[in-house]
Structure formats: structure tokens, C-alpha cells
C-alpha positions in Angstrom: -15.4 63.0 131.8 -15.2 61.4 128.7 -16.3 58.3 127.2 -13.8 55.9 125.9 -16.0 55.3 122.7 -15.6 58.8 122.1 -12.2 59.1 122.4 -11.5 56.1 120.0 -13.4 58.1 117.2 -10.8 60.9 117.0 -7.7 58.9 118.4 -6.0 57.1 115.9 -3.7 55.3 118.6 -5.6 52.7 120.8 -6.1 53.1 124.5 -3.8 50.6 126.1 -4.7 48.5 128.4 -2.2 49.3 131.0 -3.8 52.7 131.1 -7.1 51.2 132.2 -5.5 49.1 135.0 -6.1 52.0 137.5 -9.8 51.1 137.3 -9.7 47.4 137.8 -11.8 46.3 140.8 -9.2 43.3 141.7 -10.5 43.6 145.4 -13.8 42.6 144.2 -15.6 45.4 146.0 -19.0 46.2 145.3 -19.2 48.7 142.6 -20.4 51.7 144.6 -17.5 50.9 147.0 -15.1 50.7 144.2 -16.0 53.9 142.6 -15.6 55.4 146.2 -12.1 54.0 146.3 -11.2 55.6 143.0 -12.7 58.8 143.7 -10.6 58.8 147.2 -7.4 57.8 145.1 -7.6 59.8 142.1 -10.4 62.7 142.2 -9.8 63.8 145.8 -6.1 64.4 145.6 -5.7 65.2 141.9 -8.5 67.6 141.6 -10.8 68.6 144.3 -8.0 68.8 147.3 -5.7 70.7 144.7 -8.2 73.0 144.2 -9.2 73.8 147.7 -5.5 74.2 148.6 -5.0 76.6 145.7 -8.0 78.7 146.4 -7.3 78.8 150.0 -3.7 79.5 149.7 -4.4 82.4 147.4 -5.8 84.2 150.2 -3.7 83.0 153.1 -5.7 80.7 154.8 -5.1 77.2 155.9 -8.0 74.9 154.9 -8.8 71.5 156.8 -10.8 68.6 155.6 -11.8 67.1 159.2 -13.7 64.5 157.3 -10.9 62.9 155.5 -9.1 61.7 158.5 -7.5 58.6 157.7 -9.4 56.7 160.8 -12.7 57.9 159.5 -12.0 56.8 155.9 -10.9 53.2 156.9 -14.0 53.0 159.3 -16.6 54.1 156.6 -14.8 51.9 154.1 -16.2 49.0 156.0 -19.5 50.3 156.4 -22.1 48.3 153.8 -23.1 50.4 151.0 -26.7 49.5 152.1 -26.1 52.0 154.7 -23.9 54.6 152.9 -26.7 55.1 150.1 -29.7 54.4 151.8 -33.3 55.5 150.6 -32.0 56.8 147.2 -29.7 59.1 149.2 -26.3 59.5 149.1 -24.3 60.1 152.2 -26.9 58.9 154.3 -25.0 58.4 157.5 -23.8 61.8 157.4 -26.8 63.6 156.8 -28.5 61.6 159.8 -25.5 63.1 162.0 -26.0 66.5 160.6 -29.8 66.4 160.9 -29.5 66.9 164.6 -27.3 70.1 164.3 -28.1 72.0 161.1 -31.4 72.4 159.7 -32.6 70.1 156.9 -33.1 72.6 154.2 -29.1 73.7 154.3 -28.1 69.8 154.5 -30.6 69.1 151.5 -29.8 71.9 149.0 -28.2 71.1 145.8 -24.6 70.2 145.4 -22.2 73.0 143.9 -18.7 72.5 142.8 -15.9 74.1 141.5 -17.6 74.3 137.8 -16.2 77.0 135.7 -18.1 78.1 132.5 -15.6 76.2 130.6 -18.2 76.0 127.6 -18.5 79.8 127.5 -15.2 80.7 127.9 -13.7 78.5 124.6 -16.4 79.6 122.5 -15.9 83.3 123.9 -12.7 84.9 125.2 -10.8 81.3 124.6 -11.9 80.7 121.4 -8.4 81.5 120.1 -7.1 78.6 122.0 -9.5 76.0 120.6 -8.8 77.5 116.9 -5.0 77.4 117.6 -4.8 73.9 118.7 -7.5 72.0 116.9 -6.3 73.7 113.7 -5.8 71.0 111.1 -2.2 71.9 110.9 -1.5 71.9 114.4 -2.7 68.2 114.7 -0.5 65.4 114.6 -2.7 63.2 112.0 -0.6 60.0 113.1 -2.2 60.4 116.5 -5.7 62.4 115.8 -8.3 61.7 113.1 -7.9 65.2 112.0 -11.4 65.0 110.1 -13.2 63.8 113.5 -11.3 66.6 115.5 -12.6 69.1 113.1 -16.2 67.7 113.3 -16.0 67.8 117.0 -14.9 71.2 117.1 -18.2 72.3 114.5 -20.4 70.4 116.8 -19.0 72.5 119.9 -19.5 75.6 118.2 -22.9 74.8 117.2 -23.9 74.1 120.8 -23.0 70.5 122.0 -21.6 70.1 125.3 -18.3 68.6 124.3 -16.3 71.3 126.3 -14.4 68.7 128.4 -13.6 66.8 125.3 -12.4 69.6 123.3 -10.4 71.1 126.7 -8.5 67.9 127.0 -7.4 67.9 123.4 -6.1 71.7 123.9 -4.3 71.0 126.7 -2.5 68.0 125.3 -1.8 70.0 122.3 -0.5 72.8 124.7 1.5 70.1 126.9 3.1 68.6 123.6 4.1 71.8 122.3 5.9 72.8 125.4 7.6 69.6 125.9 8.0 67.7 123.1 8.8 69.9 120.2 
């Protein structure tokens, strides 16, 4: 979501190595396999599956994710990367199987995720959250470089795509206020 070098520009306290250990490739996996493992362990359960669960429960549905069966995951973890990603095509094996049953134009359409119009909201209806939480008086100057945060905010309002970074700071500020003050 956010590059480490961007964070070090506005965060006065350093990023401790122990926080980065989750990304270590101690199994000496191929880069793609390592990223897939990280996605599976972090992104899938902490993001995507949580959203699917909330969305389905909100309308009294039970969601199932058959492609996340542990036997299938364990098998595919052993498949060489050259087959998982072939001819510049991700999910190569899955696509080859699906082509037999579903029209190709449905399989090959662009991906669409759970994206929300965060930039639009933070510049519009939720601008008050940014103003309240990124105000120089609200920021702890022992943690943040307040000048850099103000610069980020100005650049964001000028149209730069910094919404994820802005949102992470807003959420931290809200969490801090709720739990630490």
C-alpha cells in the first residue's frame, strides 16, 4: 500500500526490523511463491475474506471459497512458478480449466475488487476526518514530522493519489485517540 521510503519521510520514529520480519523469505522461495504465501497469510484473511464475510453476512448469506480448500492450496504451493504464471498470464492453470466450461471473454475480463472511492470521500464528504486528524495540533510531533504531514495533505488536496497514506494516518490518529488518550 505504502512505500517504506514514503513513511520514513513523515514518521520520526524508525521502522523497527521486527515489524518487517513478517516479509522475510526464510524458506528461500521463488519471489512469486513468497509473495503468494504472504498474500495468503496476510491479505486474504485480514482483508479480502473479512470483506466477503461481512458483505455476505449483511444480507444473511453464507459465503464459500472452494478454491481456498487447504488441499488445493497445498497442492498448488508445490506447482512450479513457470506453470502458475505462464505466457505473461496469471492463474494460468485455473484459466486453462475454466476455458473448457466458461466463455473466454468472461474469464479474461479485467479484474474488479472491493475498491471504494476513498480519494473522492476524503476530499469530499469525509474531508472533516482529514482536517480533524491531520491538523498540526492533533499530531504528536515526537512521532510525526508535522511539516511533512501538512505537505502530504496539501499534495493530496491538489490531486495527488495519496489517499491510502492519508487514510492510514487518519485511522492511526483515531485509534490513538480512542485507546491511548
